[in-house]
KOLMARLUM-369154 format. One record per residue (C-alpha): residue number from 1; residue in one letter; x, z, y. Coordinates in nm, 3 decimals. Example, Ala and Ser with C-alpha at 12.3 -4.5 7.8 and 13.67 -1.06 7.14 Angstrom:
<sites>
site seq->1 | type->A | x->1.230 | z->0.780 | y->-0.450
site seq->2 | type->S | x->1.367 | z->0.714 | y->-0.106
</sites>
This chain:
<sites>
site seq->1 | type->M | x->-4.527 | z->2.067 | y->-1.458
site seq->2 | type->A | x->-4.279 | z->1.826 | y->-1.649
site seq->3 | type->A | x->-4.327 | z->1.570 | y->-1.388
site seq->4 | type->S | x->-4.249 | z->1.792 | y->-1.110
site seq->5 | type->N | x->-3.927 | z->1.972 | y->-1.292
site seq->6 | type->S | x->-3.821 | z->1.604 | y->-1.341
site seq->7 | type->V | x->-3.780 | z->1.565 | y->-0.940
site seq->8 | type->P | x->-3.528 | z->1.838 | y->-0.879
site seq->9 | type->D | x->-3.330 | z->1.789 | y->-1.188
site seq->10 | type->S | x->-3.301 | z->1.410 | y->-1.120
site seq->11 | type->F | x->-3.198 | z->1.490 | y->-0.730
site seq->12 | type->T | x->-2.952 | z->1.724 | y->-0.864
site seq->13 | type->L | x->-2.836 | z->1.445 | y->-1.047
site seq->14 | type->F | x->-2.802 | z->1.220 | y->-0.788
site seq->15 | type->S | x->-2.633 | z->1.424 | y->-0.571
site seq->16 | type->F | x->-2.366 | z->1.503 | y->-0.816
site seq->17 | type->L | x->-2.289 | z->1.134 | y->-0.865
site seq->18 | type->D | x->-2.223 | z->1.137 | y->-0.477
site seq->19 | type->E | x->-1.966 | z->1.416 | y->-0.513
site seq->20 | type->V | x->-1.796 | z->1.149 | y->-0.788
site seq->21 | type->E | x->-1.841 | z->0.838 | y->-0.615
site seq->22 | type->S | x->-1.697 | z->0.976 | y->-0.269
site seq->23 | type->R | x->-1.381 | z->1.178 | y->-0.464
site seq->24 | type->V | x->-1.329 | z->0.850 | y->-0.661
site seq->25 | type->E | x->-1.300 | z->0.667 | y->-0.342
site seq->26 | type->I | x->-1.001 | z->0.964 | y->-0.256
site seq->27 | type->L | x->-0.853 | z->0.858 | y->-0.587
site seq->28 | type->R | x->-0.800 | z->0.505 | y->-0.511
site seq->29 | type->R | x->-0.701 | z->0.589 | y->-0.123
site seq->30 | type->Q | x->-0.394 | z->0.851 | y->-0.258
site seq->31 | type->A | x->-0.302 | z->0.596 | y->-0.518
site seq->32 | type->L | x->-0.254 | z->0.321 | y->-0.261
site seq->33 | type->T | x->-0.059 | z->0.548 | y->-0.075
site seq->34 | type->V | x->0.152 | z->0.613 | y->-0.354
site seq->35 | type->K | x->0.269 | z->0.271 | y->-0.334
site seq->36 | type->Q | x->0.281 | z->0.266 | y->-0.029
site seq->37 | type->D | x->0.504 | z->0.580 | y->0.004
site seq->38 | type->Q | x->0.729 | z->0.444 | y->-0.293
site seq->39 | type->A | x->0.781 | z->0.061 | y->-0.114
site seq->40 | type->S | x->0.927 | z->0.279 | y->0.183
site seq->41 | type->L | x->1.162 | z->0.472 | y->0.002
site seq->42 | type->L | x->1.294 | z->0.185 | y->-0.176
site seq->43 | type->L | x->1.340 | z->0.047 | y->0.130
site seq->44 | type->V | x->1.505 | z->0.332 | y->0.273
site seq->45 | type->L | x->1.743 | z->0.293 | y->-0.007
site seq->46 | type->D | x->1.825 | z->-0.007 | y->0.041
site seq->47 | type->Q | x->1.942 | z->0.065 | y->0.445
site seq->48 | type->L | x->2.140 | z->0.350 | y->0.293
site seq->49 | type->K | x->2.266 | z->0.157 | y->0.053
site seq->50 | type->E | x->2.393 | z->-0.125 | y->0.346
site seq->51 | type->E | x->2.523 | z->0.091 | y->0.548
site seq->52 | type->S | x->2.741 | z->0.332 | y->0.312
site seq->53 | type->L | x->2.869 | z->-0.011 | y->0.232
site seq->54 | type->Q | x->2.966 | z->-0.090 | y->0.596
site seq->55 | type->S | x->3.079 | z->0.258 | y->0.693
site seq->56 | type->A | x->3.480 | z->0.367 | y->0.705
site seq->57 | type->I | x->3.457 | z->0.604 | y->0.428
site seq->58 | type->S | x->3.655 | z->0.636 | y->0.115
site seq->59 | type->P | x->3.625 | z->0.405 | y->-0.180
site seq->60 | type->G | x->3.561 | z->0.672 | y->-0.359
site seq->61 | type->E | x->3.287 | z->0.847 | y->-0.155
site seq->62 | type->C | x->3.085 | z->0.516 | y->-0.147
site seq->63 | type->Q | x->3.122 | z->0.467 | y->-0.501
site seq->64 | type->E | x->2.976 | z->0.788 | y->-0.509
site seq->65 | type->L | x->2.687 | z->0.761 | y->-0.269
site seq->66 | type->I | x->2.551 | z->0.422 | y->-0.426
site seq->67 | type->A | x->2.542 | z->0.619 | y->-0.771
site seq->68 | type->N | x->2.371 | z->0.852 | y->-0.621
site seq->69 | type->M | x->2.104 | z->0.574 | y->-0.439
site seq->70 | type->Q | x->2.117 | z->0.402 | y->-0.756
site seq->71 | type->R | x->1.947 | z->0.696 | y->-0.937
site seq->72 | type->L | x->1.701 | z->0.803 | y->-0.689
site seq->73 | type->R | x->1.568 | z->0.428 | y->-0.693
site seq->74 | type->E | x->1.535 | z->0.465 | y->-1.084
site seq->75 | type->R | x->1.351 | z->0.799 | y->-1.032
site seq->76 | type->C | x->1.107 | z->0.621 | y->-0.744
site seq->77 | type->Q | x->1.098 | z->0.295 | y->-0.957
site seq->78 | type->A | x->1.001 | z->0.572 | y->-1.284
site seq->79 | type->V | x->0.661 | z->0.584 | y->-1.100
site seq->80 | type->E | x->0.416 | z->0.334 | y->-1.171
site seq->81 | type->V | x->0.070 | z->0.299 | y->-1.018
site seq->82 | type->H | x->-0.177 | z->0.026 | y->-1.090
site seq->83 | type->I | x->-0.494 | z->0.019 | y->-0.880
site seq->84 | type->H | x->-0.734 | z->-0.293 | y->-1.043
site seq->85 | type->I | x->-0.916 | z->-0.484 | y->-0.829
site seq->86 | type->V | x->-1.316 | z->-0.635 | y->-0.951
site seq->87 | type->R | x->-1.289 | z->-0.956 | y->-0.852
site seq->88 | type->D | x->-1.557 | z->-1.247 | y->-0.879
site seq->89 | type->E | x->-1.453 | z->-1.609 | y->-0.909
site seq->90 | type->R | x->-1.483 | z->-1.704 | y->-0.545
site seq->91 | type->Q | x->-1.263 | z->-1.374 | y->-0.470
site seq->92 | type->L | x->-0.988 | z->-1.528 | y->-0.709
site seq->93 | type->E | x->-0.975 | z->-1.830 | y->-0.586
site seq->94 | type->A | x->-0.975 | z->-1.754 | y->-0.232
site seq->95 | type->L | x->-0.685 | z->-1.499 | y->-0.334
site seq->96 | type->E | x->-0.485 | z->-1.774 | y->-0.512
site seq->97 | type->K | x->-0.495 | z->-1.996 | y->-0.210
site seq->98 | type->V | x->-0.376 | z->-1.671 | y->0.047
site seq->99 | type->N | x->-0.108 | z->-1.616 | y->-0.180
site seq->100 | type->K | x->-0.017 | z->-1.977 | y->-0.179
site seq->101 | type->V | x->-0.001 | z->-1.955 | y->0.207
site seq->102 | type->L | x->0.197 | z->-1.616 | y->0.211
site seq->103 | type->D | x->0.466 | z->-1.737 | y->-0.084
site seq->104 | type->E | x->0.526 | z->-2.080 | y->0.190
site seq->105 | type->L | x->0.567 | z->-1.862 | y->0.475
site seq->106 | type->E | x->0.840 | z->-1.612 | y->0.292
site seq->107 | type->I | x->1.023 | z->-1.953 | y->0.247
site seq->108 | type->E | x->1.018 | z->-2.032 | y->0.590
site seq->109 | type->V | x->1.119 | z->-1.722 | y->0.705
site seq->110 | type->T | x->1.433 | z->-1.673 | y->0.473
site seq->111 | type->T | x->1.569 | z->-2.049 | y->0.533
site seq->112 | type->N | x->1.675 | z->-2.242 | y->0.813
site seq->113 | type->N | x->1.418 | z->-2.494 | y->0.692
site seq->114 | type->S | x->1.257 | z->-2.417 | y->1.052
site seq->115 | type->S | x->1.289 | z->-2.318 | y->1.394
site seq->116 | type->T | x->1.300 | z->-1.906 | y->1.435
site seq->117 | type->M | x->0.999 | z->-1.987 | y->1.749
site seq->118 | type->T | x->0.789 | z->-2.186 | y->1.522
site seq->119 | type->V | x->0.802 | z->-1.938 | y->1.214
site seq->120 | type->N | x->0.753 | z->-1.608 | y->1.450
site seq->121 | type->K | x->0.439 | z->-1.816 | y->1.604
site seq->122 | type->R | x->0.328 | z->-1.911 | y->1.248
site seq->123 | type->A | x->0.358 | z->-1.548 | y->1.123
site seq->124 | type->Q | x->0.190 | z->-1.386 | y->1.405
site seq->125 | type->S | x->-0.097 | z->-1.614 | y->1.385
site seq->126 | type->L | x->-0.192 | z->-1.549 | y->1.027
site seq->127 | type->L | x->-0.144 | z->-1.173 | y->1.117
site seq->128 | type->N | x->-0.410 | z->-1.211 | y->1.429
site seq->129 | type->A | x->-0.615 | z->-1.369 | y->1.173
site seq->130 | type->C | x->-0.637 | z->-1.058 | y->0.964
site seq->131 | type->L | x->-0.679 | z->-0.846 | y->1.246
site seq->132 | type->P | x->-1.031 | z->-0.720 | y->1.368
site seq->133 | type->E | x->-0.941 | z->-0.805 | y->1.730
site seq->134 | type->A | x->-0.642 | z->-1.005 | y->1.802
site seq->135 | type->A | x->-0.437 | z->-1.072 | y->2.113
site seq->136 | type->G | x->-0.291 | z->-1.452 | y->2.050
site seq->137 | type->A | x->-0.363 | z->-1.751 | y->1.795
site seq->138 | type->V | x->-0.571 | z->-1.710 | y->1.538
site seq->139 | type->D | x->-0.549 | z->-1.948 | y->1.246
site seq->140 | type->T | x->-0.924 | z->-1.953 | y->1.184
site seq->141 | type->R | x->-0.836 | z->-2.168 | y->0.838
site seq->142 | type->F | x->-0.631 | z->-1.875 | y->0.662
site seq->143 | type->Q | x->-0.902 | z->-1.643 | y->0.833
site seq->144 | type->S | x->-1.178 | z->-1.823 | y->0.623
site seq->145 | type->M | x->-0.964 | z->-1.730 | y->0.340
site seq->146 | type->V | x->-0.896 | z->-1.426 | y->0.393
site seq->147 | type->L | x->-1.246 | z->-1.308 | y->0.428
site seq->148 | type->G | x->-1.358 | z->-1.501 | y->0.133
site seq->149 | type->C | x->-1.125 | z->-1.198 | y->-0.065
site seq->150 | type->A | x->-1.221 | z->-0.882 | y->-0.196
site seq->151 | type->L | x->-1.235 | z->-0.600 | y->0.085
site seq->152 | type->D | x->-0.869 | z->-0.453 | y->-0.072
site seq->153 | type->D | x->-0.733 | z->-0.769 | y->-0.093
site seq->154 | type->Q | x->-0.806 | z->-0.795 | y->0.242
site seq->155 | type->K | x->-0.650 | z->-0.477 | y->0.349
site seq->156 | type->A | x->-0.302 | z->-0.579 | y->0.077
site seq->157 | type->V | x->-0.304 | z->-0.918 | y->0.266
site seq->158 | type->R | x->-0.305 | z->-0.762 | y->0.628
site seq->159 | type->Q | x->0.010 | z->-0.504 | y->0.476
site seq->160 | type->R | x->0.186 | z->-0.784 | y->0.332
site seq->161 | type->L | x->0.185 | z->-0.978 | y->0.654
site seq->162 | type->Q | x->0.251 | z->-0.640 | y->0.877
site seq->163 | type->C | x->0.570 | z->-0.591 | y->0.658
site seq->164 | type->L | x->0.702 | z->-0.993 | y->0.671
site seq->165 | type->V | x->0.686 | z->-0.960 | y->1.074
site seq->166 | type->R | x->0.840 | z->-0.640 | y->1.114
site seq->167 | type->Q | x->1.102 | z->-0.744 | y->0.886
site seq->168 | type->Y | x->1.207 | z->-1.078 | y->0.937
site seq->169 | type->C | x->1.024 | z->-1.194 | y->1.262
site seq->170 | type->S | x->1.098 | z->-0.893 | y->1.503
site seq->171 | type->Q | x->1.448 | z->-0.990 | y->1.618
site seq->172 | type->P | x->1.616 | z->-1.367 | y->1.680
site seq->173 | type->N | x->1.742 | z->-1.523 | y->1.429
site seq->174 | type->S | x->1.602 | z->-1.271 | y->1.176
site seq->175 | type->H | x->1.445 | z->-1.531 | y->0.917
site seq->176 | type->C | x->1.808 | z->-1.636 | y->0.824
site seq->177 | type->R | x->1.805 | z->-1.283 | y->0.618
site seq->178 | type->P | x->1.867 | z->-1.297 | y->0.254
site seq->179 | type->H | x->1.577 | z->-1.242 | y->0.046
site seq->180 | type->N | x->1.649 | z->-1.137 | y->-0.271
site seq->181 | type->S | x->1.338 | z->-0.952 | y->-0.354
site seq->182 | type->S | x->1.021 | z->-0.827 | y->-0.178
site seq->183 | type->T | x->0.987 | z->-0.449 | y->-0.124
site seq->184 | type->C | x->0.702 | z->-0.547 | y->0.053
site seq->185 | type->D | x->0.516 | z->-0.711 | y->-0.234
site seq->186 | type->T | x->0.249 | z->-0.433 | y->-0.220
site seq->187 | type->Y | x->-0.004 | z->-0.669 | y->-0.260
site seq->188 | type->P | x->-0.243 | z->-0.778 | y->-0.540
site seq->189 | type->T | x->-0.174 | z->-1.116 | y->-0.710
site seq->190 | type->T | x->-0.341 | z->-1.281 | y->-1.008
site seq->191 | type->M | x->-0.084 | z->-1.188 | y->-1.194
site seq->192 | type->Q | x->-0.098 | z->-0.791 | y->-1.079
site seq->193 | type->R | x->0.239 | z->-0.770 | y->-0.954
site seq->194 | type->D | x->0.347 | z->-0.431 | y->-0.933
site seq->195 | type->A | x->0.624 | z->-0.334 | y->-0.638
site seq->196 | type->S | x->0.780 | z->-0.076 | y->-0.869
site seq->197 | type->T | x->0.886 | z->-0.315 | y->-1.149
site seq->198 | type->E | x->1.064 | z->-0.502 | y->-0.874
site seq->199 | type->E | x->1.441 | z->-0.523 | y->-0.827
site seq->200 | type->S | x->1.491 | z->-0.494 | y->-0.405
site seq->201 | type->S | x->1.882 | z->-0.521 | y->-0.288
site seq->202 | type->G | x->1.994 | z->-0.711 | y->-0.036
site seq->203 | type->Y | x->1.799 | z->-0.595 | y->0.309
site seq->204 | type->S | x->2.025 | z->-0.616 | y->0.589
site seq->205 | type->I | x->2.024 | z->-0.349 | y->0.768
site seq->206 | type->G | x->2.003 | z->-0.321 | y->1.198
site seq->207 | type->T | x->2.091 | z->-0.021 | y->1.409
site seq->208 | type->S | x->2.103 | z->0.366 | y->1.305
site seq->209 | type->D | x->1.773 | z->0.412 | y->1.541
site seq->210 | type->E | x->1.595 | z->0.175 | y->1.314
site seq->211 | type->L | x->1.711 | z->0.357 | y->1.045
site seq->212 | type->S | x->1.619 | z->0.687 | y->1.159
site seq->213 | type->E | x->1.267 | z->0.547 | y->1.249
site seq->214 | type->Q | x->1.200 | z->0.471 | y->0.912
site seq->215 | type->K | x->1.324 | z->0.802 | y->0.741
site seq->216 | type->T | x->1.105 | z->0.986 | y->1.053
site seq->217 | type->G | x->0.800 | z->0.706 | y->0.944
site seq->218 | type->V | x->0.850 | z->0.827 | y->0.589
site seq->219 | type->A | x->0.882 | z->1.216 | y->0.650
site seq->220 | type->N | x->0.581 | z->1.181 | y->0.857
site seq->221 | type->R | x->0.336 | z->1.026 | y->0.618
site seq->222 | type->K | x->0.520 | z->1.299 | y->0.385
site seq->223 | type->S | x->0.333 | z->1.525 | y->0.572
site seq->224 | type->D | x->0.043 | z->1.366 | y->0.659
site seq->225 | type->S | x->-0.029 | z->1.365 | y->0.286
site seq->226 | type->V | x->0.016 | z->1.724 | y->0.176
site seq->227 | type->D | x->-0.248 | z->1.785 | y->0.456
site seq->228 | type->E | x->-0.450 | z->1.549 | y->0.315
site seq->229 | type->R | x->-0.425 | z->1.657 | y->0.009
site seq->230 | type->E | x->-0.477 | z->2.080 | y->0.115
site seq->231 | type->E | x->-0.841 | z->1.938 | y->0.286
site seq->232 | type->Q | x->-0.904 | z->1.771 | y->-0.033
site seq->233 | type->E | x->-0.811 | z->2.091 | y->-0.228
site seq->234 | type->D | x->-1.081 | z->2.292 | y->-0.003
site seq->235 | type->T | x->-1.343 | z->2.002 | y->-0.046
site seq->236 | type->V | x->-1.309 | z->2.051 | y->-0.435
site seq->237 | type->L | x->-1.300 | z->2.420 | y->-0.471
site seq->238 | type->N | x->-1.645 | z->2.405 | y->-0.209
site seq->239 | type->E | x->-1.796 | z->2.131 | y->-0.447
site seq->240 | type->N | x->-1.728 | z->2.343 | y->-0.738
site seq->241 | type->S | x->-1.891 | z->2.655 | y->-0.561
site seq->242 | type->S | x->-2.161 | z->2.417 | y->-0.494
site seq->243 | type->V | x->-2.182 | z->2.326 | y->-0.878
site seq->244 | type->F | x->-2.149 | z->2.655 | y->-0.994
site seq->245 | type->R | x->-2.418 | z->2.739 | y->-0.806
site seq->246 | type->L | x->-2.647 | z->2.460 | y->-0.872
site seq->247 | type->N | x->-2.623 | z->2.506 | y->-1.267
site seq->248 | type->D | x->-2.746 | z->2.866 | y->-1.220
site seq->249 | type->N | x->-3.054 | z->2.800 | y->-1.041
site seq->250 | type->V | x->-3.142 | z->2.572 | y->-1.336
site seq->251 | type->D | x->-3.227 | z->2.765 | y->-1.646
site seq->252 | type->G | x->-3.262 | z->2.579 | y->-1.997
site seq->253 | type->E | x->-3.144 | z->2.263 | y->-1.844
site seq->254 | type->P | x->-2.825 | z->2.069 | y->-1.926
site seq->255 | type->C | x->-2.538 | z->2.114 | y->-1.709
site seq->256 | type->V | x->-2.346 | z->1.819 | y->-1.483
site seq->257 | type->S | x->-1.959 | z->1.830 | y->-1.490
site seq->258 | type->G | x->-1.783 | z->1.625 | y->-1.215
site seq->259 | type->S | x->-1.697 | z->1.328 | y->-1.487
site seq->260 | type->R | x->-1.803 | z->1.248 | y->-1.862
</sites>
């Protein structure tokens, strides 16, 4: 009887463990979304600051606007989210090489040392190396470096390149813009830099349409996050109901909660 009773008990424990694992992955995705939303909000504040300085408004109103923007910036940067990525020695070495290449690329796009066309082609070839289906030249050497990184690092490197290409390489002479900070720095490094602790100022704003698109993108992401949270809450309720039913069916056995 003891052997037969151990079978459903182990099955129940493994079922609970699978549920916890799925919820842990949801938690990690939510944390990454928060970091991305934070970077987007800081970028919007930078663009609003540039627009207010260029607008035909009184000095008093401009000063009030900038003070409110600084207040919002401090509140936004007060949110600190840290995602620790487990890496072995090979993955750590690969990440260091990738970050070195990206740091050199950022220096190129923010100076006049190279032509705009050359820098744009270089940046696009690196981005293509991170895409599953690239329509263009691919830097195979950089691609092998990225494949040697941890999976989470690969995603972060792709996001960093997409941000870099979108911000500096999408318009003529865009590589000459000042680069006093890095709102795109949501990528992991060996120093574990956090975008929430970095000052972000000096981004030049494009057209009003670009600013509107940025605001709309943040609003859409916020709406998607709300919908996702509602779905996850329903899932958690269903999971808890399932746990209660399983515990009711097991007499005299210890209950297993969602976490220890």
